C-alpha positions, 0 to 999 in steps of 0.5 A: 033516744032523741026525737028530731023532725025534718021541720017543726010540723014534719015527720020524725027522723028515724033509724034505718030499722024504723026505730027512734033516732039514736046518734050514739055516744058523743054525737052532736048536731048543732046550728048557729045563724045570724041575720041582718035585714036590709031595705031600700037604703044605701048599704055601699059595697066598697072595692076592698073587703069589708065585713058584713055588719049586723045592722046594715041600715045604720052601719052598712058593711062595717067591721065595727058591728060584724054579723057572726055565727058562733058555736061554743066548744068546737071539736077537732074531729067534728065536721063543720060547714057554713053558708052565706046568702046576701041580697045585692044590687047595682045602681050603675046604668052603663056598666056591669059589676062583679061582687065577691062574697067570702066566708071567714072563720076564727076559733078565737074571734080575733084572728080571721082566715078567709076560707072561700070566696066566689064572684057574682055578676050584676048587670047594669040597671035599666033606667036606674030603677034597680029592676034588672040588676039585683040578685041573691048571692050565695057562697058555701064553705063545704064540710071541713073538720074542726082541725082544718078550720084551725080549732085547737083542743080547749077552744071556746068557740068557732065563729064565721062571718061574711066579707064582701067587695065589688070590682067598682063603685056602685053596688050595695047590699039592698033589695029593690022594691017590687022585685019579690021582696016584701016592701023592698026588704032583703037580707044577709044571712049566715049559717054555721053547722056542726055535724057528727 
């Protein structure tokens, strides 16, 4: 029997008969996360797909230091899902911007496949303050089997990373001061779950 809580201080999750949680033979429930903090510095979003980086302040949106969530020993028959959340902002005062987020997967860390993308609309800034043109964007990779994600028997890991682009120059991964983030600090966050 395994004790699993809804949160560190939450109640134990139990079976329907009220007994302790029992996953059964071979069941796994795993989670991997990666996060990068951004501030009021410029983390420019380009008009071509770029990988979201680990250090968004010193290496903005660059593939040389990707933010990756990874689970070891994936299984063809297990199910996986992923979520990417990112704070974005426009500095334009005369035009709207569309930002596109995507989630890529890889069983080997070399060959990446874009599995899902969506668009997020940003209005233009009033007086270029950033107060009217920032938002948190999210994209979800819905539940898929390891086989659907290209996992092969014996693969060492399953990895996910985020990509981002904008339809025009003027957007950044950032969060303006005074809009709900403490000291103007936002984030980019990616999560990968394996479910039985």
